N, CA, C and O of each residue as an XYZ file, in Angstrom:
404
protein
N      42.863     -4.502     -6.268
C      41.886     -4.208     -5.245
C      40.609     -3.707     -5.914
O      40.645     -2.758     -6.697
N      39.479     -4.350     -5.604
C      38.223     -3.960     -6.238
C      37.575     -2.799     -5.487
O      37.683     -2.668     -4.267
N      36.912     -1.984     -6.255
C      36.242     -0.829     -5.678
C      34.831     -1.221     -5.255
O      34.108     -1.851     -6.027
N      34.432     -0.856     -4.038
C      33.100     -1.187     -3.542
C      32.072     -0.252     -4.173
O      32.359      0.922     -4.410
N      30.876     -0.772     -4.447
C      29.838      0.088     -5.025
C      29.392      1.158     -4.022
O      29.416      0.940     -2.811
N      28.989      2.305     -4.544
C      28.549      3.407     -3.698
C      27.091      3.181     -3.285
O      26.217      2.956     -4.122
N      26.863      3.246     -2.002
C      25.512      3.085     -1.464
C      24.879      4.470     -1.374
O      25.495      5.419     -0.890
N      23.628      4.569     -1.853
C      22.969      5.862     -1.844
C      22.398      6.173     -0.462
O      22.152      5.273      0.341
N      22.193      7.457     -0.203
C      21.620      7.885      1.071
C      20.104      7.787      1.002
O      19.532      7.586     -0.069
N      19.466      7.930      2.140
C      18.007      7.892      2.189
C      17.401      9.040      1.371
O      16.377      8.855      0.712
N      18.023     10.214      1.410
C      17.527     11.354      0.630
C      17.634     11.077     -0.872
O      16.723     11.415     -1.629
N      18.726     10.471     -1.302
C      18.885     10.119     -2.709
C      17.867      9.049     -3.118
O      17.326      9.088     -4.223
N      17.615      8.103     -2.224
C      16.634      7.055     -2.501
C      15.242      7.659     -2.641
O      14.490      7.274     -3.536
N      14.890      8.602     -1.766
C      13.578      9.256     -1.838
C      13.436     10.016     -3.154
O      12.383      9.963     -3.790
N      14.495     10.727     -3.569
C      14.439     11.460     -4.835
C      14.319     10.498     -6.021
O      13.556     10.755     -6.952
N      15.059      9.406     -5.990
C      14.982      8.396     -7.046
C      13.584      7.790     -7.102
O      13.038      7.578     -8.185
N      13.008      7.511     -5.938
C      11.662      6.962     -5.848
C      10.631      7.943     -6.419
O       9.770      7.552     -7.207
N      10.721      9.208     -6.023
C       9.800     10.229     -6.534
C       9.918     10.378     -8.049
O       8.911     10.516     -8.744
N      11.140     10.351     -8.553
C      11.351     10.455    -10.002
C      10.741      9.264    -10.743
O      10.135      9.431    -11.802
N      10.902      8.062    -10.182
C      10.366      6.854    -10.817
C       8.837      6.880    -10.833
O       8.217      6.478    -11.817
N       8.236      7.350     -9.749
C       6.777      7.437     -9.693
C       6.268      8.440    -10.718
O       5.310      8.159    -11.438
N       6.902      9.609    -10.790
C       6.493     10.620    -11.761
C       6.680     10.137    -13.196
O       5.847     10.412    -14.059
N       7.761      9.425    -13.450
C       8.018      8.911    -14.790
C       6.981      7.864    -15.184
O       6.537      7.838    -16.332
N       6.589      7.000    -14.244
C       5.631      5.930    -14.530
C       4.193      6.440    -14.617
O       3.440      6.032    -15.501
N       3.810      7.341    -13.689
C       2.403      7.718    -13.558
C       2.090      9.155    -13.955
O       0.919      9.527    -14.029
N       3.097      9.960    -14.208
C       2.868     11.355    -14.585
C       2.949     12.287    -13.385
O       2.982     11.846    -12.237
N       2.980     13.581    -13.672
C       3.127     14.575    -12.610
C       1.895     14.692    -11.718
O       2.015     15.073    -10.553
N       0.725     14.374    -12.241
C      -0.507     14.496    -11.467
C      -0.964     13.150    -10.886
O      -2.163     12.908    -10.747
N      -0.025     12.293    -10.555
C      -0.349     10.954    -10.070
C      -1.124     10.986     -8.758
O      -1.882     10.058     -8.478
N      -0.957     12.016     -7.954
C      -1.650     12.085     -6.655
C      -3.159     12.268     -6.800
O      -3.909     12.016     -5.856
N      -3.611     12.708     -7.985
C      -5.043     12.868     -8.218
C      -5.762     11.524     -8.310
O      -6.934     11.420     -7.946
N      -5.074     10.512     -8.789
C      -5.689      9.192     -8.997
C      -5.219      8.146     -7.997
O      -5.995      7.275     -7.606
N      -3.976      8.219     -7.586
C      -3.371      7.168     -6.768
C      -3.298      7.582     -5.307
O      -3.136      8.760     -4.987
N      -3.420      6.588     -4.423
C      -3.321      6.804     -2.985
C      -2.122      6.026     -2.451
O      -1.898      4.880     -2.838
N      -1.357      6.651     -1.565
C      -0.209      5.981     -0.950
C      -0.718      5.095      0.184
O      -1.334      5.577      1.134
N      -0.454      3.800      0.073
C      -0.863      2.844      1.098
C       0.209      2.734      2.180
O      -0.098      2.778      3.372
N       1.454      2.593      1.764
C       2.571      2.539      2.702
C       3.830      2.961      1.960
O       3.881      2.979      0.730
N       4.824      3.292      2.734
C       6.075      3.665      2.096
C       7.075      4.260      3.061
O       6.749      4.619      4.193
N       8.288      4.351      2.585
C       9.387      5.004      3.284
C      10.377      5.441      2.221
O      10.032      5.443      1.039
N      11.583      5.806      2.591
C      12.526      6.364      1.630
C      12.905      5.391      0.515
O      13.276      5.829     -0.574
N      12.823      4.102      0.756
C      13.266      3.111     -0.218
C      12.124      2.327     -0.859
O      12.377      1.453     -1.687
N      10.862      2.619     -0.496
C       9.746      1.825     -0.989
C       8.463      2.623     -0.928
O       8.289      3.467     -0.050
N       7.560      2.356     -1.865
C       6.253      3.011     -1.849
C       5.238      2.085     -2.506
O       5.501      1.529     -3.572
N       4.073      1.917     -1.870
C       2.964      1.152     -2.462
C       1.822      2.116     -2.714
O       1.378      2.831     -1.815
N       1.353      2.122     -3.960
C       0.251      2.977     -4.381
C      -0.911      2.102     -4.828
O      -0.709      0.985     -5.305
N      -2.139      2.618     -4.670
C      -3.313      1.914     -5.158
C      -4.299      2.910     -5.745
O      -4.368      4.064     -5.324
N      -5.053      2.443     -6.719
C      -6.158      3.243     -7.251
C      -7.475      2.523     -7.029
O      -8.478      2.862     -7.657
N      -7.489      1.541     -6.152
C      -8.681      0.768     -5.852
C      -8.717     -0.560     -6.580
O      -9.124     -1.570     -6.005
N      -8.296     -0.574     -7.839
C      -8.306     -1.807     -8.625
C      -6.917     -2.383     -8.840
O      -6.775     -3.568     -9.140
N      -5.908     -1.569     -8.691
C      -4.545     -1.987     -9.013
C      -3.587     -1.446     -7.953
O      -3.761     -0.336     -7.449
N      -2.582     -2.241     -7.626
C      -1.507     -1.830     -6.727
C      -0.216     -1.743     -7.521
O       0.052     -2.587     -8.376
N       0.582     -0.723     -7.237
C       1.909     -0.613     -7.833
C       2.907     -0.409     -6.697
O       2.758      0.494     -5.873
N       3.928     -1.265     -6.670
C       4.996     -1.168     -5.680
C       6.255     -0.645     -6.361
O       6.646     -1.137     -7.420
N       6.886      0.351     -5.749
C       8.151      0.897     -6.219
C       9.194      0.608     -5.146
O       9.000      0.932     -3.974
N      10.303     -0.004     -5.558
C      11.396     -0.327     -4.636
C      12.682      0.295     -5.163
O      12.959      0.238     -6.362
N      13.465      0.885     -4.272
C      14.782      1.400     -4.619
C      15.790      0.629     -3.772
O      15.690      0.612     -2.545
N      16.767     -0.014     -4.432
C      17.767     -0.751     -3.661
C      18.884      0.199     -3.219
O      18.863      1.386     -3.545
N      19.832     -0.319     -2.496
C      20.897      0.508     -1.932
C      21.839      1.098     -2.973
O      22.610      2.009     -2.672
N      21.776      0.579     -4.201
C      22.618      1.122     -5.273
C      21.859      2.135     -6.135
O      22.432      2.732     -7.046
N      20.564      2.327     -5.844
C      19.776      3.297     -6.585
C      18.994      2.717     -7.743
O      18.419      3.466     -8.533
N      18.959      1.392     -7.862
C      18.167      0.750     -8.924
C      16.706      0.664     -8.496
O      16.412      0.356     -7.340
N      15.790      0.934     -9.425
C      14.362      0.939     -9.133
C      13.711     -0.316     -9.709
O      13.957     -0.690    -10.856
N      12.880     -0.957     -8.896
C      12.078     -2.092     -9.326
C      10.617     -1.711     -9.164
O      10.219     -1.185     -8.124
N       9.816     -1.975    -10.193
C       8.393     -1.648    -10.162
C       7.604     -2.937    -10.354
O       7.848     -3.692    -11.296
N       6.661     -3.180     -9.456
C       5.798     -4.361     -9.541
C       4.346     -3.904     -9.579
O       3.895     -3.169     -8.701
N       3.618     -4.344    -10.602
C       2.197     -4.007    -10.728
C       1.371     -5.244    -10.419
O       1.636     -6.331    -10.933
N       0.369     -5.061     -9.572
C      -0.485     -6.176     -9.169
C      -1.929     -5.697     -9.154
O      -2.226     -4.620     -8.636
N      -2.819     -6.493     -9.718
C      -4.236     -6.196     -9.641
C      -4.822     -6.756     -8.366
O      -4.154     -7.485     -7.634
N      -6.066     -6.417     -8.102
C      -6.756     -6.993     -6.953
C      -7.060     -8.449     -7.280
O      -7.641     -8.746     -8.324
N      -6.677     -9.338     -6.407
C      -6.925    -10.756     -6.662
C      -8.017    -11.290     -5.737
O      -8.608    -10.540     -4.959
N      -8.272    -12.568     -5.829
C      -9.329    -13.208     -5.052
C      -9.063    -13.070     -3.560
O     -10.002    -12.916     -2.780
N      -7.818    -13.122     -3.157
C      -7.467    -13.018     -1.742
C      -7.876    -11.665     -1.178
O      -8.445    -11.593     -0.088
N      -7.591    -10.588     -1.914
C      -7.988     -9.256     -1.454
C      -9.501     -9.147     -1.308
O     -10.008     -8.666     -0.295
N     -10.206     -9.598     -2.327
C     -11.661     -9.506     -2.304
C     -12.272    -10.390     -1.226
O     -13.211     -9.974     -0.548
N     -11.752    -11.604     -1.057
C     -12.257    -12.506     -0.018
C     -11.986    -11.932      1.369
O     -12.835    -12.019      2.256
N     -10.821    -11.352      1.557
C     -10.488    -10.731      2.840
C     -11.408     -9.572      3.164
O     -11.814     -9.393      4.312
N     -11.731     -8.795      2.166
C     -12.640     -7.662      2.348
C     -14.038     -8.157      2.736
O     -14.678     -7.576      3.612
N     -14.510     -9.218      2.091
C     -15.826     -9.779      2.407
C     -15.849    -10.350      3.820
O     -16.813    -10.145      4.559
N     -14.799    -11.059      4.196
C     -14.715    -11.623      5.545
C     -14.721    -10.509      6.584
O     -15.382    -10.636      7.615
N     -14.001     -9.423      6.334
C     -13.965     -8.303      7.282
C     -15.360     -7.703      7.465
O     -15.760     -7.411      8.592
N     -16.101     -7.516      6.375
C     -17.462     -6.985      6.477
C     -18.383     -7.950      7.227
O     -19.227     -7.519      8.013
N     -18.221     -9.251      6.984
C     -19.041    -10.236      7.693
C     -18.749    -10.232      9.193
O     -19.672    -10.291     10.006
N     -17.486    -10.164      9.557
C     -17.109    -10.123     10.977
C     -17.677     -8.865     11.622
O     -18.181     -8.924     12.744
N     -17.603     -7.734     10.936
C     -18.173     -6.500     11.470
C     -19.679     -6.631     11.670
O     -20.202     -6.250     12.717
N     -20.379     -7.168     10.672
C     -21.828     -7.332     10.776
C     -22.231     -8.257     11.911
O     -23.150     -7.950     12.670
N     -21.548     -9.390     12.031
C     -21.844    -10.344     13.103
C     -21.552     -9.724     14.466
O     -22.302     -9.939     15.418
N     -20.474     -8.961     14.565
C     -20.132     -8.302     15.827
C     -21.204     -7.297     16.234
O     -21.590     -7.239     17.402
N     -21.684     -6.512     15.283
C     -22.739     -5.543     15.590
C     -24.035     -6.245     15.988
O     -24.719     -5.812     16.915
N     -24.369     -7.320     15.293
C     -25.571     -8.080     15.632
C     -25.447     -8.691     17.024
O     -26.408     -8.676     17.793
N     -24.296     -9.217     17.348
C     -24.059     -9.798     18.671
C     -24.145     -8.724     19.753
O     -24.757     -8.952     20.797
N     -23.548     -7.570     19.523
C     -23.612     -6.472     20.503
C     -25.052     -6.022     20.709
O     -25.462     -5.765     21.841
N     -25.830     -5.921     19.624
C     -27.230     -5.529     19.728
C     -28.016     -6.565     20.532
O     -28.822     -6.212     21.393
N     -27.776     -7.841     20.246
C     -28.482     -8.920     20.951
C     -28.169     -8.892     22.448
O     -29.073     -9.032     23.271
N     -26.914     -8.714     22.800
C     -26.517     -8.665     24.212
C     -27.149     -7.455     24.891
O     -27.639     -7.562     26.016
N     -27.142     -6.307     24.219
C     -27.755     -5.112     24.794
C     -29.264     -5.289     24.964
O     -29.842     -4.823     25.945
N     -29.892     -5.959     24.013
C     -31.338     -6.213     24.075
C     -31.667     -7.132     25.250
O     -32.632     -6.897     25.978
N     -30.856     -8.184     25.431
C     -31.074     -9.132     26.549
C     -30.846     -8.440     27.878
O     -31.568     -8.697     28.841
N     -29.850     -7.565     27.943
C     -29.528     -6.871     29.197
C     -30.557     -5.779     29.507
O     -30.559     -5.234     30.611
N     -31.420     -5.457     28.558
C     -32.456     -4.473     28.812
C     -32.013     -3.037     28.572
O     -32.727     -2.103     28.936
N     -30.868     -2.853     27.976
C     -30.361     -1.512     27.691
C     -31.147     -0.881     26.554
O     -31.399      0.324     26.564
N     -31.527     -1.673     25.593
C     -32.248     -1.155     24.421
C     -33.701     -1.548     24.500
O     -34.481     -1.210     23.609
């Protein structure tokens, strides 16, 4: 009869995640890095130019993925600013036509 692997609890996963982050980035990692999203088994950090994802599986193994900002991120940011600008210009034009401004 084979023994089933022990699944870690959410508290153990959070501690494992915190330990992995401190080991990778140092004790003062909060000074440079910002938490984008996360929960007990996962955390995404960014420093503006680079993203680091930390994953803890149910057995307590940690996976770390480092990703830089790519063309998709930058293009998405530009599109968002353009949509905002066009929306403000459209709102101003409508208000001007309606005689509010």
